[in-house]
N, C-alpha and C positions, 0 to 999 in steps of 0.2 A: 292585417294578417293575424292569424291565431297566435295566442301565447303558448309557445311550445315548451316553456320551462317546466310545466307540469308533466311533460312527456319525456323528461330527461332520462337518458340511458347512462351517459357518463359525461363528466365534466373534465376538461383538460386545461392546460395553461392558457392557450390561445383560442380554443374551439370547444364547442359542446356538441354532443350528439343526442338527438331526440328521435323518437319514433314519429313518423308522419301520421296525421289523423285519418288520412284516407289510405287504407290498407288494401286497395284494389290490386296492388302488387305487394304480395306478402313480404313483410320485412322492410318496406320502404322507410328510409330515414332521412333526416335533415342534419347537415353539419353546418353549424352556425359560428361565424367568426365573432369572437367576443370584443374585439376592438371597436370602439365607437367610430361612426362616420366613415367606414371603409366600404367602398362600393364594388370594386373591381378585383378579380382574382389576380390580375397582373400587378396590383398594388400591394399584394401580400409581402410582408417582410420575410427575411430568411428563416427566422425561427418559426413563423407562422406556416411557411411553406413546408419546412421539415416536419413539423408536427402534423400538418394536414396529411402528408403522404404516409406517415406512421399510422395515423388513425384509419385511413382508407385501407391499408394493409390488414390491420387488426379487425376492422369492421367486416371486411370481405370474408375473412376466415370465420368470424362469428356467425355471419349470415349463412355461409355454406354449411357450417356445423348445425345450425338451428333448423334450416329449411331445405337443404340440399339444392341450393341455387345453381342454375346452369350457366348464367351469364349476368353481367352487370351493365347498367347504364348509369352514367354520371352526368349531371346537368348543373351548371353554374350560370343561371340565366339572369336573375335579378329584374325581371320584367314587372312583376306585381309587387315585390318587396325590394325596395332599393337599399339593400344591405348585402354584404358578401355572405353568401350561404350556398350550399350545394345540396342537391338531391341525389341520394344513392338509391337506385331502383333495381331491385333484384328481378331477374327474368327467368321464366320457366318454360321448358320445352313440353312439359306434360303437367297435368293438374296436380296440385298439392292439397292435402287436407291438414288443417290445424285448428284446434279448439272447436271442432264440430262444423267448420266451414270449409267448403271446397273452393279453391282458388284456381281459376283458369286464365292463363295469359294468352288471350286470343290474338295478340299482336306480336307474339314471339317471333324474332327474326326481323322485326320492323321497329321503327321508333315507338317508344312508349307513348301512351295517351291516357291521361288520368280520366277514369270513369267517375264523373262527378255524382252519379247516382248510386255508386257503391256505398252501402251503409256499413260503417265500422262501429260496432257497439262499444261502449266503454269497457266492458269485460274483455272483448276481443283485443282491443287496443292495449289494455294492461297485460294480457297474456303474451302478446307479441313483444312488448317492451321488456317484460321479465325474462322471456326466453333469450332475447338478444343479449341482455345484460349478463345473464348467467354464462354466456359463451364468449363475451368480450373480455379478452385478457387484460 
């Protein structure tokens, strides 16, 4: 798995938030549990659980402010990376433009599916990271 530390948006006590390298869904983020060797969301301790929900609330507000998100998908799968982390996937009923790129959520209203052919330039990735960071309280 990619080293997301260089895509850090904010660091918390138990979790960190990074921008996902594939921005096919504008504003997609990863929430990474900082505790070593934790695999399953059901194994999160009380402090980790409380902080996770606080982060989700704040990240949701920041993404809405940044990109006018219509809906959110959350996925804690652990299939490819065996460590507790979650994907926050903003969803859009209509196209969004950001940093000269038009984003179209063709699967709105259905399960998200990563477009592995979507190219996210380093400049776009950094612009998304900064925008979210500016709006994350």
